[in-house]
C-alpha positions in Angstrom: 19.8 -35.9 14.7 23.0 -37.9 14.5 24.7 -39.7 17.4 28.5 -39.9 17.2 30.6 -42.3 19.3 34.4 -42.5 19.2 36.6 -45.4 20.4 40.1 -46.7 20.2 42.2 -44.2 22.1 44.8 -45.1 24.6 48.4 -45.0 25.7 51.1 -45.8 23.1 54.8 -45.4 22.9 56.5 -43.0 20.4 56.6 -44.7 17.0 53.6 -46.8 17.7 50.2 -47.0 16.1 46.6 -46.7 17.1 43.3 -46.8 15.1 40.4 -44.7 16.1 36.8 -45.4 15.2 33.9 -43.1 14.8 30.4 -44.6 14.5 27.5 -42.5 13.5 23.8 -43.4 13.9 20.5 -41.6 13.1 20.1 -39.5 9.9 23.2 -41.0 8.4 21.8 -40.7 4.9 22.5 -37.0 5.0 26.2 -37.2 6.1 28.4 -35.0 3.8 31.7 -35.5 5.7 33.3 -37.1 8.7 36.2 -35.4 10.3 38.7 -35.9 13.0 39.8 -33.0 15.2 42.1 -33.0 18.2 42.7 -30.7 21.1 45.8 -30.7 23.2 46.0 -29.1 26.7 46.2 -25.3 26.3 45.7 -25.4 22.6 42.8 -24.8 20.2 41.0 -27.6 18.6 42.5 -28.4 15.2 41.3 -30.3 12.2 43.4 -33.5 11.7 41.8 -35.3 8.8 38.5 -35.3 6.8 36.7 -37.5 4.4 33.8 -36.4 2.2 30.9 -38.6 1.2 32.5 -39.0 -2.2 35.7 -40.3 -0.7 38.0 -37.3 -1.0 40.3 -36.8 1.9 42.3 -34.0 3.5 45.0 -33.9 6.1 46.7 -31.5 8.4 50.4 -31.0 7.3 51.5 -32.3 10.7 50.0 -35.7 10.1 50.4 -36.1 6.4 52.0 -39.4 5.6 51.5 -40.8 9.1 47.7 -40.8 9.5 45.1 -42.2 7.2 41.4 -41.5 7.3 38.9 -44.0 5.8 35.2 -44.7 5.9 32.9 -47.7 5.8 29.8 -46.3 4.3 27.7 -49.4 5.1 28.6 -49.2 8.7 28.5 -45.4 8.8 31.9 -45.5 10.5 35.0 -43.5 9.9 38.5 -44.7 11.0 41.7 -42.8 11.7 44.8 -45.0 11.4 47.6 -43.3 13.2 51.2 -44.6 12.6 54.6 -43.3 13.7 53.0 -41.5 16.6 54.8 -38.7 18.3 54.5 -37.2 21.7 53.0 -34.0 20.1 50.1 -36.1 18.8 48.9 -36.4 22.4 45.4 -34.9 22.6 41.8 -35.6 22.9 40.5 -36.7 19.5 37.0 -35.8 18.5 34.9 -37.0 15.6 32.8 -34.5 13.8 30.0 -35.5 11.5 28.6 -32.9 9.1 25.1 -33.4 7.9 23.4 -31.4 5.2 19.6 -31.4 5.0 18.2 -28.0 4.2 20.9 -26.5 6.3 24.3 -27.9 7.5 24.6 -29.3 11.0 27.6 -30.5 12.9 27.5 -33.3 15.5 30.3 -34.2 17.8 31.4 -37.2 19.8 32.5 -37.2 23.4 36.2 -37.5 22.5 38.8 -40.1 23.1 42.2 -39.6 24.7 45.4 -40.4 22.8 48.6 -40.3 24.8 52.0 -40.9 23.2 54.6 -41.4 25.8 57.4 -43.7 26.8 
């Protein structure tokens, strides 16, 4: 079992920055990846960025060059630094933690709202 808690959302003007945090607790020794997803009203949830336990990262094309995912392994926390924010980045952002024991399990946080508006 892994508990996932996100923080750091809020209201920001276009062009601004925010940093989201995702703290995992529990069986964190089995974490294979930490991922950020987002879901805008009326749209499907989409993968924004991911970081594997070895440190490799992947980004959606829409955020490449603007968002940076990182991880503090000692704190079992992942971060999403979001720069040059656009109104289309407005969404609820969810942290997903993938754990691999005998099987793979996915754990989700409650989500944090990010609103980009002037």
